[in-house]
C-alpha positions, -999 to +999 in steps of 0.1 A: -904-106-576-886-087-604-855-106-616-825-086-627-805-091-659-774-109-647-743-104-669-720-125-647-693-145-665-700-176-643-717-189-624-741-173-648-777-166-658-799-196-660-831-200-681-860-189-658-881-219-670-854-243-658-853-226-623-890-228-620-892-265-629-863-273-605-882-254-578-914-273-584-895-306-583-873-298-553-891-319-527-905-346-549-891-356-582-918-372-604-936-388-575-905-405-561-910-389-527-874-376-529-855-346-541-829-353-568-803-341-542-813-371-520-812-398-547-785-425-550-766-420-581-770-457-588-808-458-582-832-461-612-845-426-607-812-409-611-800-433-638-830-422-659-821-386-654-785-392-663-793-413-694-818-387-707-793-358-701-765-377-720-789-385-749-801-350-752-766-335-751-754-359-778-784-349-800-780-312-794-743-311-801-744-338-828-717-357-810-706-387-832-709-422-818-671-427-816-669-399-790-675-406-753-695-380-732-682-378-696-698-360-668-670-351-644-660-327-616-633-301-611-642-275-637-622-264-667-593-256-644-589-292-633-591-304-669-559-284-675-543-312-655-566-341-663-562-337-701-524-340-701-526-368-675-547-388-701-533-376-734-497-365-731-480-399-728-454-379-709-445-363-742-447-328-758-479-307-760-484-275-781-504-245-769-519-215-786-521-186-762-550-163-767-557-151-732-558-159-695-573-194-697-549-207-723-521-193-702-533-213-672-536-244-694-500-241-706-487-236-670-506-265-655-498-290-683-461-284-678-463-305-647-470-336-667-449-333-698-431-309-721-452-278-731-444-257-761-457-224-774-472-229-809-484-193-811-493-163-790-514-131-792-498-116-761-480-089-780-515-076-791-528-077-756-549-107-765-571-087-787-564-108-818-560-145-827-528-158-843-536-172-878-533-211-878-510-210-907-484-193-885-486-219-857-454-238-850-465-273-840-439-300-834-440-332-854-440-351-821-469-332-806-492-353-785-520-327-788-526-291-796-545-270-771-567-240-777-592-221-756-619-214-782-635-186-763-615-166-738-639-154-711-617-126-698-603-111-729-634-117-751-618-134-782-634-164-799-624-188-826-655-186-849-641-216-868-621-243-852-586-248-868-581-277-892-549-293-879-548-318-908-548-289-933-517-277-914-500-310-918-505-320-882-519-354-871-521-345-834-556-342-819-570-308-811-579-303-774-605-275-770-615-257-738-650-246-749-662-238-713-677-204-721-694-210-754-704-247-754-739-251-768-739-215-783-730-228-818-724-261-836-691-280-832-672-295-861-662-328-844-641-338-874-615-313-862-617-322-825-600-349-804-613-337-770-634-308-758-640-299-722-659-272-703-673-263-669-711-262-670-715-230-650-715-206-679-739-220-705-751-254-693-760-253-656-747-247-621-712-250-610-699-285-601-703-303-634-676-306-660-683-318-695-657-339-713-663-351-749-634-373-761-627-395-791-626-431-781-592-438-795-577-412-772-587-429-740-570-457-722-535-441-722-534-423-688-501-418-671-494-442-643-498-415-616-531-403-630-557-405-602-583-433-609-612-409-607-596-388-635-588-416-658-610-411-688-611-448-696-624-457-661-649-428-661-662-439-695-664-476-686-684-467-656-708-443-673-694-413-653-702-432-621-668-444-611-671-420-582-702-402-571-710-377-598-724-341-592-759-355-594-779-323-589-758-303-614-764-331-639-801-329-633-801-291-638-780-294-669-804-320-682-832-295-678-811-269-697-807-294-725-844-299-727-849-261-727-824-258-756-843-284-776-876-266-770-861-234-783-849-247-816-816-263-806-781-251-812-787-236-847-814-214-832-792-205-803-764-194-826-787-170-845-800-155-812-764-151-800-753-134-832-782-110-829-775-102-792-738-097-798-742-076-829-766-053-810-741-046-783-710-044-805-728-020-829-735+004-800-699+001-787-685+009-822-707+040-825-700+053-790-678+082-780-677+071-744-674+033-745-650+011-765-643-026-773-607-033-781-609-067-797-604-072-834-637-075-852-630-108-868-626-126-834-649-109-810-667-132-786-704-136-789-705-147-752-682-123-733-680-087-743-654-067-725-656-029-729-641+002-714-651+037-706-626+060-723-627+081-691-623+055-664-630+080-636-666+073-645-665+036-639-680+037-604-709+059-615-715+036-644-717+005-622-738+022-596-763+033-622-763-002-638-771-018-605-800+007-599-813-003-633-812-041-624-782-047-647-758-068-626-723-082-626-709-058-653-675-052-637-646-066-657-622-092-645-597-078-620-568-088-643-579-065-671-603-040-656-630-022-674-664-038-678-677-071-692-711-083-703-715-120-705-745-128-728-748-165-727-777-186-742-800-178-712-796-141-715-826-129-734-824-103-762-844-080-738-815-080-714-790-068-740-815-042-752-819-029-716-781-027-713-777-008-745-805+016-735-788+022-702-754+028-718-769+051-744-786+072-716-754+072-695-734+085-724-760+112-730-759+124-694-721+123-692-716+143-724 
């Protein structure tokens, strides 16, 4: 069977080796006589899977010992509520708006405390990032929220802001759903980072939360017990039944990342893939990317045909060439290529070759 190159924004492409291993272990995991799907989350078999996954992730992302790693559910969207339930103390929270996901975060957090707009790039159509020096952060801020990679608009913070350098003692909360494990994280600048697994780590159903220990234990009284970071941490993410199979697959992805050189090697690969695609877009007379060059995402590349009457023909040709899921998000239109860790360089090369040929035939 010939596999297509899948450019979906999430659920997204998975490493083929991971899928093959999961298939081989589907009916019988390591001689246990059970599929991982059938295991008790409290049994020794699954506990060993969980512990290995957590250890591998801590090593890969160089997570310091004073941070807790939580495997939760609900996706990044639910964390927009769970984070303020745990960190807001019912007070004020500051948000930097850089696209659709930070907009959703601001709206959701307003149910649990006072939300304030620290900065916004909306006037630029979310094609730039507001410089941290211009952010207006309140002295009473409980935390500052950013989405470090906006999946829909294709902008990325290539360096996390240093709030202390801005005179702010509030913790930084980062939604890194769509670029987690694509580059190193400067944990000295982070209070909490969260992300859904379905873009770069595994299948849908698992949510990763990495939180500094001093920030847990302060949940609002009406926070559901299953979403209280302290309870989740104290119970090794087993306070309620975790997404066991998603954790197992994510664990295989972590092992795959280690086998391929870890996060530093992934970052170099991702830079090369993104540069190949952006170089073509910048030289094209038919296609364009509208994001400022200093904040272009390495993971999600939105682009547009200058003549949008050709969109349907482009997508039909792409499908025929086994290049899938290139249609842009309905809120912004155009096209989008998501080129996560598991997308090989050959996939981007095939896309660029198709786009170059399409441009030639449309001239």
